[in-house]
N, C-alpha and C positions, 0 to 999 in steps of 0.2 A: 484242027484247032477250033475251039468253039468261039463264036462271035456274039457280041453284045451291042445294043444300040447305045450310042452316045446321045444324051439327052440335054436339052437346055434347061436352064433354071426353071422355065416355065412348063417343062414336061414335054416339049415338043422334040421330035427326033432331028438331030443334027448330023447324023452319020452313023457309021458302025466301026468297030475295031475288034480285033481278035485277041482273045485271052490265051496267051502262050501256054503250051502244054507243060513246060518245065515248071510253071508256077501253078497254074490253075488246072492242070490235068493230070496231076500225079495220083496214085492209089493212096488214100489217106491211111497213114500208119498210126493207129490208135495208141500202142504202147509208147512210141516215141512222143506223141503229143501229151500224153499223160505225164511221162518223166519230165518233159520241159516246163509244163504248167505247174507241176509239183515244185520245181526248182525256183521258178519265177515267184510263186507265193511264199516259198521259204525265205527268199532273199528280202521280201518285204517286211519280214518279222524284225523288230527293233532288237530283240534279245536282251532287253535291259532289265528283265525280272531278276530279283535277288531277295534271298531270304538269309536270316542270321543263323549260324550254328551256335552250339552251346558255349563255343569259345568267343563268339562275337557279341552275345546278349550281355548286357550290362548287369552286373551283380552276380550272385551265386558263388562267391569266393569261399565263404565260411561253410563248413560242414553243418547241415540243419540240425542233427542231434548225434549224440555219440553212437559208435558203431554197435555196441551191445547193451543189453539190459533194458531197453525200452519196449520190447515186444513188437516194435514196428519194423517194416523192411529197412534194410540198411540203405543209406543215401549219402552220397559224397558231395552233391551240389543241388541247389534248388533251381538250377537251369537245365536240368536234364531234359531231353526231348519228351519224356513221358510225363513231365509235370506241366501244370498250367503256367504260362508265362516263360516256358523253357525254350531252348533252341530248337531249330528244325532239322531233323535228320534227313540227309539225302534230298534237301530242298533245291529249287531251281537257283542257278547262278548265272550271271551275264555270260552269254555265248553268241558265237556267230552261226547263224542258221544257213547261210548261203552254201550253195552246191556248185561244184564245177561241172559245167555242161559242154560237151565238144561243140565247136561252131557248126559242124556239119549237121549235127543233130538238131540244133536250134533252127537252121535254115530248113531242114526237112520237115520239122514240126510246123513251121509257118506255112510252107507250100501245102502240107496236108490240110491244114485248117482252111486255107484259101480255096483249095480244090474242093473241099467239102461244101463250102458255101456256094461256090460256083455251080456245082453239080445240082443244087437245089434252086438255082436261078435267084440267088440272094446276093449277087454282086451287081452293083449299079454304077454306071459311069456317067458323070455330068461333065459337060463341056468346060464349065468354069463357074465359080460363084461370083456374082456381080452385084453384091448388095451395096447401095449407096451409102447407108449408114447401119450401124448395128441395131437391128430391130428383131425381137424374138418373133413377132407376128409374121414378119417376112420369111423367117426360117422356117416356121411351121408350114406356111403355104408352099415353100419351095420343096420340102421333103414330101408333102402330100402329092405335089405336082409330078415328081419323078417316080412316085410309087413306093416310097420307103415307109415301112410300117413296123411296129414293134420295137425292140431294142435296136438302135442304130449306131453303128460305128462310122463316123465320118472321118475320112483320111485327107488332111489338109497339107498344103505346101507353105513355102516361105512367104508367099504374097497374099495369103488368105487371112490376115489379121481381123479384117472386118467380118468375115465369115465366122471366125472363132468366136468372137463376141456375140454374134447373132444366135449361135448354136448353144453357148455355154449354159444358158439358164433352163434348157429342156432336160427334164429328169430322165427322158427315155434315150438321150443322145449322149454319146461319149466321143469327143473330138481328140484326134491324135495326129501328130506330125508324122509325115511319111517315114522319117527316119527312125521313128519310135514304134514302128508297126511291129506287133508281136503276137504270138500264138494265143495267149490268153484272152486279150481283148477281142480277137477275131472270134474265138469260140464263145465268149461271153455275150455277144451280140448276135441278133438274128440276121441283120443285113449290113453288108459293108458298102459304103458309098465312096467311091474314088472320084477324083477329077481326072481329066484327060492327062494332066501333067503328073499326077501321082500314082497312076496306074503302073504297077510292076510289069516291066518289059521282058524280064528273064535274062538280061545281059549279064548280071552279076552271076547268076547260076551257071550260064554257059562258060563264063571266065573261070569259075572255079573247076568246072568239069575239064576244061582244057589244061589247067595247071596240073591236075591229077593225072591226065593222060601223058603229059611231059615227064612227071615225076616218076611214073610207074616203070619205064624201061630202065632208068637209072638204078632203081632199087634192084631190079632183076639182074643187072650187070654185076652188082656188088655180091650177090648171092653166088653167082658163077665163079 
């Protein structure tokens, strides 16, 4: 297991902690991360785009001119797609862009992203955030003290409301509740800053592995 220093808000070393291999030490699976991020971005799309077909455009009920004898091409409606002001052929209609992604794939993608950041030394652990009042100036000083630079993802817990308000005005900082930690936000930022309380311990991963181990023999018995 790799270890990382736990820093105080002032940047001083308060101790060390280990980054569990099941979360921060896996081999990054790039295809899985790509698929999960694609699904995340697709789910964000509103899908409310809509165009009118020739049946939905107002007007066009009367035949523009008679079928024969004018020398012009025959036309049955002034709302045909090839006419100005006509309907749209094969245009976009409201739809749901969300994709179904297996839970195991989502978890593997997140572990891969965290492992990639950890391998580059871009995972920082802070003992806790202790802002007396919401001040952006104090937030800038704290991030500088702990060595966070570039685009920063700050992972907060339930009791970090003051810290949330302190960080939210910084354009290079994205705050996220630990329960909303996801692959896209980890990959979209250079540095991930956890508190000691929000640092993933790998307990959920080991629990899922144990459940799979219990379920596997049952499946083999049925096959026999």
